[in-house]
N, C-alpha and C positions, 0 to 999 in steps of 0.2 A: 769696305765691307760694302756689298749690294744685298738691299733686302726687297724680297717682294711683297705687297700687302695686297690680295686678292678681296677684292670686295661685293664681288657676284655671289648672289643674285641680290641687288639692291643695294643702295647707300644710304640706308636709314638711320645705321650705327658706325657710319665711316666715320665721321669726325673724332668720334669716342675711342676707335681703334688704331684710327691715325694717330691721334695725340698719347696711347699707350705705345704705340709703334716707337714715334720718335722719341718719347721718355728714354727709352731703350740702347737710342743709337748715340755712334760717337759722335765728334766735332765732324769731319771730314767726310760724312756718311752720304750714301746712294740708295734711293729708294724709287721703286717702281710699282706705282699703285694701277691695279686692272681692275676696271669696271664693265660693266653690259657696254656697249655701243648706243643702247636706246637710253641709257641713264647719263651721259655724256652731259647734258644740258642740269644735269645734279650737281656736278662737280663743284661750284663754286664757293662753297665750304669749305670741301676739301684744299683749295689751291688758296685762298685765305689763308688756313691752319698753317698751310706750307709757308706762305711768306711771314706771318708772323714768328715762324721760327726759323728764318734766316736761308731757307730754301729758295732755290731758282729751280723752274720748273719748265718744261715741253711738253706739249699734248702731243699724242700718235695713235692716231688710229690701226690697227693692228691687221686684221684679218677680215675687217668689216663686221665682227660681232661682239668684239672688245674694243674699248678705248684704253689707253695707257696714258699715265702721266710720270714721264721720268721727272725724278727731282733730286736735285745734287745739294749739299750742304758744306759752304767752306770754312774753312778757318780763316778769319781775319788777317793781315799779313802785317 
């Protein structure tokens, strides 16, 4: 399952929305987080939250106006 969480404009309440979204995801979930490119430097708390819930992530600049974080949580084998 792949879920998209759009945090534009601004990431002020992003951690709370991310926690809520993570609580509804299955153990082998994929998540795409979208923020404005100018908010990319403010995503540390989001990535900390992802790591604390077992997600691996990759940042990706989209079209120059958006910044995406692609995250995947995998079942432990």
